[in-house]
C-alpha positions as CSV (number, residue, x, y, z in Angstrom):
1,M,83.4,53.5,124.7
2,N,82.7,56.5,126.5
3,L,81.6,59.7,123.9
4,K,85.1,61.8,125.5
5,A,87.5,58.8,124.3
6,I,86.2,58.3,120.6
7,L,86.6,62.8,120.7
8,T,90.3,62.5,122.9
9,A,91.2,59.3,120.7
10,T,90.1,61.2,116.9
11,G,90.7,64.1,118.1
12,L,88.1,65.6,116.9
13,G,87.7,66.3,120.9
14,T,90.4,69.6,120.3
15,A,89.1,70.6,117.6
16,L,85.3,71.2,118.5
17,A,87.0,72.5,122.5
18,F,89.1,75.5,119.9
19,T,86.1,76.6,117.7
20,A,82.3,75.5,120.3
21,F,84.8,77.8,122.7
22,P,86.7,80.9,120.6
23,S,90.0,81.2,123.7
24,R,88.3,85.0,123.9
25,S,86.7,87.9,122.5
26,P,87.5,90.7,119.7
27,D,89.2,93.0,120.9
28,F,87.6,96.3,119.5
29,R,89.7,98.6,121.6
30,A,92.8,97.7,118.6
31,L,90.1,98.5,116.5
32,D,89.8,102.2,118.9
33,T,93.4,102.5,119.2
34,T,94.0,101.8,115.2
35,I,91.6,104.7,114.5
36,A,92.9,107.1,117.0
37,S,96.5,107.0,115.8
38,A,95.7,107.4,112.5
39,E,93.6,110.4,113.3
40,E,96.7,112.0,115.5
41,H,98.9,110.6,112.4
42,H,96.9,113.5,109.5
43,E,96.0,116.0,112.4
44,E,100.6,116.2,112.4
45,N,100.9,116.5,108.4
46,E,98.4,119.1,108.8
47,N,100.7,121.2,110.2
48,D,103.8,119.9,108.4
49,P,103.8,122.1,105.3
50,A,105.9,119.9,103.5
51,V,102.5,117.1,104.0
52,E,100.6,119.7,102.6
53,A,102.6,121.5,99.9
54,K,103.2,117.4,98.8
55,E,99.3,117.1,98.1
56,L,98.6,120.6,96.3
57,S,101.0,119.8,93.9
58,A,99.0,116.0,94.0
59,N,95.7,117.9,93.4
60,I,96.9,120.8,91.0
61,N,98.4,118.1,88.4
62,R,95.5,116.4,89.0
63,E,93.2,119.2,88.3
64,K,95.2,121.1,85.7
65,A,95.2,117.0,83.9
66,E,90.8,117.9,83.3
67,G,92.4,120.9,81.9
68,T,91.1,123.4,85.0
69,D,92.4,126.4,84.9
70,V,95.3,125.8,87.5
71,S,97.4,129.3,87.3
72,A,96.3,130.7,91.4
73,A,97.1,127.5,92.7
74,V,100.4,127.5,91.7
75,A,101.0,131.3,92.3
76,H,100.0,130.3,96.2
77,Q,101.9,127.3,95.8
78,Q,105.1,129.0,94.8
79,K,104.4,131.7,97.5
80,G,104.8,129.0,99.9
81,E,107.6,126.8,98.9
82,A,109.7,130.3,99.3
83,A,108.1,131.0,102.7
84,M,108.9,127.8,103.3
85,K,111.8,127.6,102.7
86,A,112.7,130.6,104.5
87,G,111.5,129.4,107.8
88,N,108.2,130.9,107.8
89,T,106.3,128.2,108.1
90,K,102.3,129.6,109.0
91,G,103.1,131.7,106.1
92,A,103.9,128.8,103.6
93,L,100.6,126.4,105.0
94,E,98.4,129.8,104.9
95,H,100.0,130.2,101.6
96,F,99.1,126.3,100.8
97,E,96.0,126.9,102.0
98,E,94.7,129.5,99.5
99,G,96.0,127.5,97.1
100,E,93.8,124.7,97.0
101,H,91.0,127.8,97.5
102,A,91.7,128.8,94.8
103,L,91.7,125.4,93.3
104,G,88.2,124.7,94.2
105,E,86.8,128.1,93.0
106,S,88.4,127.3,89.7
107,E,86.2,124.2,90.0
108,E,82.8,125.4,89.9
109,H,83.4,128.4,88.0
110,E,83.4,125.1,86.1
111,K,80.4,123.5,86.6
112,D,78.9,126.1,86.1
113,K,79.9,127.1,82.6
114,D,78.9,123.0,82.0
């Protein structure tokens, strides 16, 4: 009996064929597409005032729990929400960005105190 007949009869030939010779190489293009779509999704949400409001709110809550003064950020959040309700998307985004900036500044002041 030859080797091919033995391997085929035991099923090992098929198993070896699949493991020794992969059907195709990994497709890295799919990974690039996933990363690109995630970046596009982030960019799309960056101009969505509702998403920015939610992020600012989460950051305010986190900083407040750490004992940071968040009053300036809260004021900008309230102004941004009012602008959003009035349909002023650009104004809302500006206030939410100012709120994030205010949190960054208050965080720096807390570090200076230590």
